[in-house]
C-alpha positions in Angstrom: 86.8 -61.9 -15.1 84.0 -62.8 -13.3 80.9 -62.7 -15.4 78.2 -60.3 -14.9 74.9 -61.1 -15.4 72.9 -58.3 -17.2 69.6 -57.2 -15.5 67.1 -56.1 -17.8 64.8 -53.0 -17.2 61.5 -54.7 -17.8 60.9 -55.8 -14.4 61.6 -52.5 -12.9 59.2 -50.8 -15.4 56.5 -53.2 -14.8 56.9 -52.6 -11.0 56.9 -48.7 -11.4 53.6 -49.0 -13.6 52.1 -51.1 -10.7 52.9 -48.8 -8.0 51.5 -45.8 -9.9 48.1 -47.6 -10.8 47.8 -48.1 -6.8 48.5 -44.5 -6.2 46.0 -43.4 -8.7 43.5 -45.5 -7.3 44.0 -44.4 -3.7 43.8 -40.8 -4.8 40.6 -41.4 -6.6 39.2 -43.2 -3.6 40.2 -40.4 -1.4 38.8 -37.6 -3.7 35.5 -39.7 -3.9 35.2 -39.6 -0.2 35.8 -36.0 0.0 33.3 -35.3 -2.6 30.5 -37.5 -1.0 31.3 -36.8 2.5 32.9 -33.4 2.7 31.0 -31.2 4.9 32.3 -27.8 3.4 31.2 -28.8 0.0 27.5 -29.5 1.0 27.6 -26.3 3.0 28.8 -24.3 -0.1 25.8 -25.8 -2.0 23.2 -24.8 0.6 24.7 -21.3 0.9 24.3 -21.0 -2.9 20.7 -22.0 -2.6 20.0 -19.7 0.2 21.8 -16.8 -1.7 19.5 -17.3 -4.6 16.3 -17.5 -2.4 17.4 -14.4 -0.5 17.9 -12.7 -4.0 14.5 -13.6 -4.9 13.1 -12.4 -1.7 14.6 -9.0 -1.6 13.8 -8.3 -5.2 12.2 -5.0 -5.2 8.5 -4.9 -5.9 7.3 -3.9 -9.3 6.1 -0.2 -9.5 4.1 1.9 -11.9 3.5 5.5 -12.5 0.0 7.0 -12.0 -1.4 10.5 -12.3 -3.6 11.8 -9.3 -5.0 15.0 -8.2 -1.6 16.5 -7.6 0.5 14.8 -10.2 2.4 11.8 -10.9 3.1 9.2 -8.1 5.0 5.7 -8.3 3.1 3.1 -6.5 3.3 -0.6 -6.1 1.5 -2.7 -9.1 0.3 -5.0 -6.6 0.2 -3.4 -3.1 -0.5 -5.7 -0.2 -0.8 -3.5 2.7 -3.2 -0.7 1.8 -4.6 2.3 3.8 -7.8 4.2 2.5 -8.2 7.4 4.8 -12.0 7.3 5.1 -12.3 5.1 1.9 -12.4 1.8 3.9 -15.9 1.1 2.2 -14.6 1.2 -1.2 -11.7 -1.3 0.0 -14.2 -3.5 1.8 -16.5 -3.6 -1.4 -13.4 -4.8 -3.6 -12.8 -7.6 -0.7 -9.5 -5.8 0.8 -9.0 -5.3 4.2 -7.3 -2.1 5.1 -4.4 -2.0 7.6 -6.1 0.6 9.7 -9.5 2.2 9.9 -10.0 6.1 9.9 -11.2 7.5 13.4 -12.4 10.7 14.5 -13.0 11.4 18.3 -16.0 13.4 17.6 -17.4 11.6 14.7 -16.4 8.0 15.5 -16.0 5.5 12.7 -17.6 3.6 9.9 -19.1 1.1 12.3 -21.3 -0.3 9.5 -18.2 -2.1 8.0 -17.5 -4.3 11.0 -13.8 -4.1 10.4 -11.4 -5.8 12.8 -8.5 -3.6 12.3 -6.8 -1.0 14.5 -8.0 2.6 14.3 -6.2 5.5 13.0 -7.1 8.7 15.0 -7.2 11.3 12.3 -6.5 14.0 14.8 -3.5 12.5 16.4 0.1 11.6 15.3 0.9 9.8 12.1 3.3 7.7 13.8 0.7 5.1 14.3 0.2 4.8 10.6 3.7 4.7 10.1 3.8 1.6 12.5 1.2 0.0 10.3 3.7 -0.1 7.3 1.3 0.6 4.4 2.7 0.1 1.2 0.1 2.4 -0.4 -2.1 5.2 1.0 -5.2 6.4 -0.9 -6.8 9.7 0.3 -9.9 11.6 -0.7 -10.7 15.4 -1.1 -10.3 16.1 2.6 -6.6 15.8 1.9 -5.0 19.3 0.9 -1.5 19.3 -0.7 0.3 20.0 2.7 -1.5 17.0 4.2 -0.8 14.9 1.2 3.0 15.5 1.7 2.8 14.3 5.1 1.2 11.0 3.9 3.6 10.7 1.1 6.4 10.7 3.6 5.0 7.3 5.1 4.1 5.7 1.9 3.3 6.2 -1.9 0.0 8.3 -1.6 -2.6 8.6 -4.2 -5.0 11.4 -3.9 -8.3 10.9 -5.7 -9.0 13.3 -8.6 -11.5 16.0 -7.6 -13.6 15.3 -10.6 -14.7 12.0 -9.3 -15.4 12.5 -5.7 -19.1 13.0 -6.3 -19.3 9.5 -8.3 -19.1 6.6 -6.0 -19.1 4.1 -9.0 -15.9 6.0 -10.6 -14.2 6.1 -7.1 -14.5 2.2 -6.8 -13.4 1.8 -10.4 -10.2 4.0 -9.8 -9.3 2.2 -6.3 -9.8 -1.1 -8.4 -7.3 0.2 -10.8 -4.8 1.2 -8.2 -5.0 -2.2 -6.4 -4.5 -3.9 -9.9 -7.9 -5.7 -9.6 -10.0 -4.0 -12.7 -12.4 -6.9 -13.2 -13.4 -6.9 -9.4 -14.1 -3.2 -9.8 -16.2 -3.7 -12.8 -18.2 -6.4 -11.0 -18.7 -3.9 -8.1 -19.5 -1.0 -10.3 -22.2 -3.3 -12.2 -23.9 -4.4 -9.0 -23.9 -0.8 -7.4 -25.4 0.7 -10.6 -28.0 -2.2 -10.6 -29.0 -1.6 -7.2 -29.2 2.3 -7.7 -31.5 1.7 -10.8 -33.7 -0.8 -9.0 -34.1 1.5 -6.2 -35.1 4.4 -8.0 -37.7 2.4 -9.9 -39.4 1.4 -6.9 -39.0 4.8 -5.2 -40.4 6.9 -7.9 -43.5 4.4 -8.4 -44.1 4.5 -4.6 -43.5 8.1 -3.8 -43.8 9.9 -7.4 -42.6 13.5 -6.8 -42.9 13.6 -2.8 -40.1 15.9 -1.5 -37.5 14.7 0.8 -35.1 16.4 3.0 -32.2 15.0 5.2 -31.2 16.6 8.4 -28.5 15.8 11.0 -29.0 16.5 14.9 -25.8 18.3 15.9 -25.3 17.2 19.5 -22.6 19.5 20.2 -24.5 22.9 19.3 -28.0 21.5 19.5 -28.7 22.7 16.0 -30.4 21.0 12.8 -28.2 20.7 9.7 -29.7 20.3 6.3 -28.0 18.5 3.8 -27.9 19.8 0.1 -28.1 17.9 -3.1 -24.4 18.1 -3.7 -23.6 16.6 0.1 -21.2 13.8 -0.6 -23.0 11.8 2.0 -26.6 11.9 1.0 -26.9 13.6 -2.4 -27.0 10.2 -4.2 -30.5 9.7 -2.9 -31.4 12.6 -5.3 -28.9 12.1 -8.1 -29.0 8.2 -8.2 -32.1 7.0 -6.3 -34.4 9.6 -7.9 -36.0 11.2 -5.0 -37.2 14.8 -5.3 -35.2 17.4 -3.1 -37.2 19.7 -1.1 -36.7 23.4 -2.5 -34.5 24.4 0.5 -32.4 21.5 -0.5 -32.5 21.8 -4.3 -31.4 25.5 -4.1 -28.7 25.0 -1.5 -25.1 25.9 -2.9 -23.3 24.5 0.3 -23.2 20.8 1.0 -25.0 21.6 4.3 -26.2 24.4 6.5 -27.7 25.1 9.8 -31.6 25.3 9.6 -32.4 28.3 11.8 -35.5 28.1 14.1 -37.1 30.7 11.8 -37.0 28.3 8.9 -38.0 25.2 10.7 -41.7 25.8 10.0 -41.0 26.1 6.2 -39.4 22.7 6.1 -42.7 21.4 4.6 -41.1 18.2 3.1 -43.2 15.2 2.6 -40.5 13.0 4.0 -37.7 13.9 6.4 -34.6 11.6 7.2 -32.8 12.4 10.2 -29.6 11.1 12.2 -27.4 12.2 15.1 -24.2 13.6 14.5 -22.4 11.1 16.7 -23.1 8.0 18.6 -26.6 6.4 18.1 -30.1 7.5 19.2 -29.7 5.8 22.6 -26.2 7.5 23.2 -26.1 9.9 26.2 -24.5 12.7 24.2 -27.7 12.9 22.4 -30.3 13.2 25.1 -30.2 17.1 25.1 -30.3 17.5 21.4 -33.4 15.2 21.1 -35.5 17.9 22.7 -35.5 19.7 19.3 -37.7 17.0 18.2 -40.1 17.7 21.1 -40.7 21.4 20.1 -44.0 22.7 18.8 -42.2 23.8 15.8 -41.0 20.6 14.9 -44.3 18.8 15.7 -46.0 21.2 13.3 -44.3 19.9 10.2 -46.2 18.0 7.7 -43.9 14.9 7.7 -44.1 14.7 11.4 -47.9 14.9 11.4 -47.9 12.3 8.6 -45.5 9.9 10.4 -43.0 10.6 7.6 -39.9 11.1 9.6 -37.4 8.4 9.6 -34.9 7.9 12.1 -31.6 6.9 10.4 -28.5 5.0 11.5 -25.8 7.6 11.4 -22.5 5.8 10.3 -23.8 4.7 6.8 -25.9 7.8 6.4 -22.7 9.9 7.0 -20.8 8.2 4.3 -21.4 8.4 0.6 -19.3 5.3 -0.5 -20.7 2.0 -2.3 -21.5 -0.2 0.7 -22.9 2.9 2.6 -25.3 3.8 -0.3 -26.5 0.4 -0.8 -27.4 0.6 2.8 -29.3 3.7 2.3 -31.2 2.2 -0.6 -32.4 -0.8 1.7 -33.3 1.7 4.3 -35.5 3.9 1.8 -37.2 0.9 0.3 -38.0 -0.2 3.9 -39.3 3.2 4.8 -41.1 4.3 1.6 -42.3 1.4 -0.5 -45.5 -0.4 0.7 
């Protein structure tokens, strides 16, 4: 018999282990290249980050529930785009620019604020306001429940409480709370209160108990309107600045009334403040109504004879907010304090 040489399994086993090691090393290198260079893996990572950012950006703004004149309303905690309908003065005082400014074709706007924003024609369509995308609308006493509902369809709307409409300092405080800037509100209130107190001290010392009346020349019907002590525009000169109202003014129950021609001679106030209903003293629409100031009845008044008639700038005298009232205070000091 031929002898058969027995082949042991050790060389095959060693060869098998060597081949497996090479294979594993190759796979590892391949996986490493994929992890480092694969565009699909990098894209997934970027998509994840983008998704997180998008989620953060679309997260709903925080809100709070507040009570206004008509009930409870949910508003943003930190509103960014605010519309104050004829309340732009307060927003300006708080360092906030409104998204639009109130405007009326017959009365114009509050020019003294020098705002560089689009106008909102209060007599026109609300679509313009809708396009401005406010996230909070604040309105005053001129807005009733029906009008309030219309504004509320555009954005969360807050109607100032009736109880504070005659108190500018309280209005600025309330609006500051709505804008989540109570400290700024306190700062403005302190400045305003100090201005009113200082003005009162100077005026009382200068004019004592001289009587004062405020009139408006109405260009449309060529009449004189007398403003009462409760007038939101001018009542502060009596209640906050210490001037003494003429009896006609003191006894008025309405905020304003037409002064009849028969009553003009009885307006024996020591000081008269007067402004046009629209435009300026030089505006064409006021040329005809100025003839009232050339009549013998007008020229017979004590204030006219004494040179104590003051022609005021309409836009801040026909507004009763904090910036306007501080401008009135400056006017009164200039006119009445030697």
